[in-house]
C-alpha positions in Angstrom: 4.5 141.8 -54.6 7.9 140.5 -55.6 8.9 140.5 -51.9 6.0 138.3 -51.1 7.0 135.6 -53.6 10.6 135.7 -52.5 9.5 135.1 -48.9 7.2 132.2 -50.0 10.0 130.6 -51.9 12.3 130.9 -48.9 9.7 129.4 -46.5 9.0 126.5 -48.9 12.8 125.9 -49.3 13.3 125.9 -45.5 10.3 123.5 -45.0 11.9 121.1 -47.5 15.3 121.0 -45.8 16.3 117.4 -45.1 15.8 116.4 -41.5 14.2 119.6 -40.4 10.6 118.3 -40.4 11.5 114.8 -39.2 13.8 116.1 -36.5 11.3 118.5 -35.1 8.6 115.9 -35.3 10.8 113.3 -33.5 11.6 115.7 -30.7 7.9 116.5 -30.3 6.9 112.9 -30.3 9.6 112.0 -27.7 8.4 114.9 -25.4 4.8 113.6 -25.7 6.0 110.0 -25.0 8.0 111.1 -21.9 5.2 113.3 -20.6 2.6 110.6 -21.2 4.7 108.1 -19.2 4.8 110.4 -16.3 1.2 111.3 -16.5 0.3 107.6 -16.3 2.5 107.3 -13.2 0.9 110.4 -11.7 -2.6 109.0 -12.2 -1.5 105.7 -10.7 0.0 107.4 -7.7 -3.2 109.5 -7.2 -5.3 106.3 -7.4 -3.1 104.5 -4.8 -3.0 107.5 -2.5 -6.8 108.0 -2.7 -7.3 104.3 -1.7 -4.8 104.6 1.1 -6.6 107.8 2.5 -9.9 106.0 2.2 -8.7 102.9 4.0 -6.9 104.8 6.8 -10.0 107.0 7.5 -8.0 109.9 9.0 -10.7 112.4 10.2 -8.6 115.3 9.0 -8.5 113.8 5.5 -12.1 112.6 5.0 -14.1 115.5 6.6 -14.7 117.1 3.2 -13.8 116.5 -0.4 -11.3 119.3 -0.3 -9.6 117.9 2.8 -9.4 114.5 1.0 -7.9 116.2 -2.1 -5.3 118.0 -0.1 -4.3 114.7 1.7 -4.1 112.9 -1.6 -1.8 115.5 -3.1 0.3 115.5 0.0 0.6 111.7 -0.2 1.5 111.8 -3.9 4.5 114.1 -3.5 5.0 115.7 0.0 7.8 118.0 -1.1 5.8 119.4 -4.1 2.7 119.7 -1.9 4.6 121.8 0.6 6.2 124.0 -2.1 3.0 124.6 -4.0 0.1 124.3 -1.5 1.8 124.3 1.9 1.1 127.9 2.9 -2.3 128.0 1.1 -4.1 124.7 0.8 -7.0 124.2 -1.6 -10.3 125.6 -0.2 -13.8 124.5 -0.7 -14.9 125.4 -4.3 -11.5 126.5 -5.4 -10.2 125.5 -8.8 -6.6 126.6 -9.1 -5.3 125.6 -12.6 -2.0 127.4 -12.3 -1.0 125.7 -9.0 -2.3 122.4 -10.4 0.0 122.7 -13.4 2.9 123.7 -11.1 2.2 120.7 -8.9 2.2 118.2 -11.8 5.4 119.8 -13.2 7.1 119.4 -9.8 5.9 115.8 -9.7 7.4 115.1 -13.1 10.7 116.6 -12.1 10.7 114.6 -8.8 10.0 111.4 -10.8 12.9 112.2 -13.3 15.3 112.8 -10.3 14.3 109.5 -8.8 14.8 107.7 -12.1 18.3 109.3 -12.4 19.2 108.1 -8.9 18.0 104.6 -9.6 20.2 104.4 -12.7 23.3 105.1 -10.6 
């Protein structure tokens, strides 16, 4: 029982260390803010690409909803599309959460690279 109380005292002491909570929280908030900024940009890009696809009316992109989604993804970030979906595009009824997350991560990285290049 004595070991339990010593552990609890240690945990409480660590939790009260100056800057530990605030520093961890600040880093977490910054990550959310950056991710949120990119997510808004991704949504905007998807909206713009969908409008472009609809206006152009390319038969290969409007035949089915899946064809349209593949064209929208390719429009949003061609390099990421080729990397993630190029060899195996989405198919009718397929929900691929893993590749979807990988695509969004690739987009965020591409956006960060473009921002760095623009700063130079």
